[in-house]
Structures are given as structure tokens and as C-alpha cells.
C-alpha positions as CSV (number, residue, x, y, z in Angstrom):
1,M,16.9,-69.2,-135.6
2,K,19.0,-66.6,-137.4
3,T,16.6,-66.7,-140.4
4,L,13.7,-66.0,-138.0
5,K,15.5,-63.0,-136.6
6,I,16.1,-61.6,-140.0
7,I,12.5,-62.1,-141.0
8,L,11.3,-60.3,-137.8
9,V,13.7,-57.4,-138.5
10,I,12.4,-57.0,-142.0
11,F,8.8,-57.3,-140.9
12,S,9.4,-54.7,-138.2
13,V,11.0,-52.2,-140.6
14,A,8.1,-52.7,-143.0
15,V,5.5,-52.0,-140.3
16,L,7.4,-48.9,-139.1
17,Q,7.7,-47.7,-142.7
18,S,4.0,-48.0,-143.2
19,C,3.3,-45.8,-140.2
20,S,5.4,-42.8,-141.6
21,I,3.5,-40.2,-143.5
22,Q,5.1,-39.3,-146.8
23,N,3.5,-37.4,-149.7
24,P,-0.1,-37.6,-148.5
25,K,-3.0,-37.4,-150.9
26,K,-6.5,-36.0,-150.3
27,E,-8.0,-39.5,-150.8
28,D,-5.7,-40.9,-148.0
29,C,-7.2,-38.5,-145.5
30,I,-10.4,-38.0,-143.5
31,T,-11.9,-34.5,-143.1
32,K,-12.7,-33.2,-139.6
33,E,-14.0,-29.8,-138.4
34,I,-12.8,-28.6,-135.0
35,K,-13.0,-25.4,-133.0
36,V,-9.4,-24.3,-132.1
37,V,-9.2,-23.2,-128.5
38,K,-5.5,-23.2,-128.0
39,I,-2.3,-23.3,-130.1
40,T,1.1,-24.5,-128.7
41,E,4.5,-25.8,-129.8
42,G,5.0,-29.5,-129.4
43,G,7.5,-32.2,-130.5
44,V,10.2,-30.7,-132.6
45,K,8.8,-27.3,-133.7
46,D,5.4,-28.8,-134.4
47,L,2.4,-26.4,-134.4
48,V,-0.3,-28.0,-132.2
49,F,-4.0,-27.2,-132.4
50,H,-6.1,-28.0,-129.4
51,E,-9.9,-28.7,-129.1
52,A,-11.9,-28.0,-125.9
53,N,-12.3,-31.7,-125.3
54,G,-8.5,-32.2,-125.1
55,D,-8.0,-33.7,-128.6
56,F,-5.1,-32.1,-130.5
57,Y,-3.7,-32.2,-134.0
58,Y,-0.4,-30.9,-135.4
59,I,1.4,-29.6,-138.4
60,N,4.7,-31.4,-138.4
61,R,7.6,-28.8,-138.0
62,G,5.1,-26.0,-138.7
63,L,7.2,-23.5,-136.7
64,E,10.2,-24.2,-139.0
65,N,8.0,-23.8,-142.1
66,G,6.7,-20.2,-142.0
67,F,4.2,-20.4,-139.1
68,T,4.4,-18.5,-135.8
69,I,2.2,-19.2,-132.8
70,E,1.1,-15.5,-132.6
71,G,0.2,-15.3,-136.3
72,T,-1.6,-18.6,-136.3
73,E,-3.6,-17.6,-133.2
74,E,-4.7,-14.5,-135.1
75,A,-5.8,-16.6,-138.1
76,V,-7.6,-19.6,-136.4
77,L,-8.0,-19.2,-132.6
78,N,-11.6,-19.7,-131.5
79,K,-12.6,-20.4,-135.1
80,T,-13.9,-23.6,-136.7
81,V,-11.3,-25.1,-139.0
82,T,-11.4,-28.0,-141.5
83,L,-8.6,-30.5,-141.1
84,H,-7.5,-33.2,-143.5
85,L,-6.0,-35.9,-141.3
86,Y,-4.0,-38.8,-142.7
87,K,-5.6,-42.2,-142.3
88,F,-3.3,-45.2,-142.1
89,W,-3.9,-48.2,-144.3
90,F,-5.0,-50.2,-141.3
91,G,-7.8,-47.7,-140.6
92,T,-6.5,-45.5,-137.8
93,E,-6.6,-41.8,-138.3
94,S,-3.6,-39.8,-137.2
95,E,-3.3,-36.4,-135.5
96,H,-1.1,-35.2,-138.4
97,I,-2.6,-32.3,-140.4
98,S,-2.2,-32.7,-144.1
99,Q,-4.3,-29.7,-144.9
100,L,-5.7,-26.8,-142.8
101,E,-8.6,-24.6,-144.1
102,V,-10.5,-21.7,-142.5
103,H,-13.7,-20.7,-144.1
104,G,-12.7,-22.4,-147.3
105,D,-9.2,-20.7,-147.5
106,V,-6.3,-23.1,-147.5
107,L,-3.8,-22.0,-144.9
108,Y,-1.6,-25.1,-145.1
109,S,-1.4,-28.1,-147.4
110,E,0.9,-31.0,-148.1
111,F,-1.1,-32.2,-151.1
112,P,1.0,-32.1,-154.3
113,E,-1.4,-29.8,-156.1
114,K,-1.5,-27.3,-153.3
115,S,1.8,-27.8,-151.4
116,T,2.1,-24.5,-149.5
117,A,2.5,-22.9,-146.1
118,I,1.3,-19.4,-145.8
119,N,3.4,-17.3,-143.4
120,H,1.4,-17.1,-140.1
């Protein structure tokens, strides 16, 4: 019984670890275009982008990494943006933004070759 508990704990940790997003790569993401109708703060200083249909996507701790709500609204509100959203190995897409582009300009990226956050 003790061995079964240990195996379950190890399995649970492995599953949870596989759900965390670390060092995303472009090939690990799907691309999606949305029109941003609202920008808010969510979670722990996350910058949240809302679509008219209620869907939302976020930059993890964006408000701690150079973004402001006002500056971001100026840059993307009511515009169509291209998002690169992390896709988990089991096929589910996340709401986590790995890269944000507006009209071909990269405003935010976690990809190693572009890793940046423009002050907005």
C-alpha cells in the first residue's frame, strides 16, 4: 500500500510538472488572431486580453514585466492581434500568450530568439 502511494505521488508530480509552461518554443504553440475588446489585470499581475465572445488570454505577470494597462490599451485595444498560445503535449491549447504581435510587430515574446517585453 505504501508503494502504491509513492507511485501515485510521483505520477501526480509528473502530471503537474507537464502542465507548467517553461521555455516555450514557437513549434510548441498554435497561432490565433483575435480582436482585443478589453484589457484587464488578472491573477498575480497578469495582463489579460479579452475577445468580444468572452474568451480571454494572458501574459503571465505582464504588469510586473514592463507593461501597463493604459499603454497596452493604446497599442492593441480594438485591434486584431496575433497570439502564439502554448499547446500542451496532450493537445489542449492554453490561454497563456507566448508571443503577441500587432500588424507584424512583436510586442512581447518568450521565445528564446526574441525574448523581450516592450514597455507598454
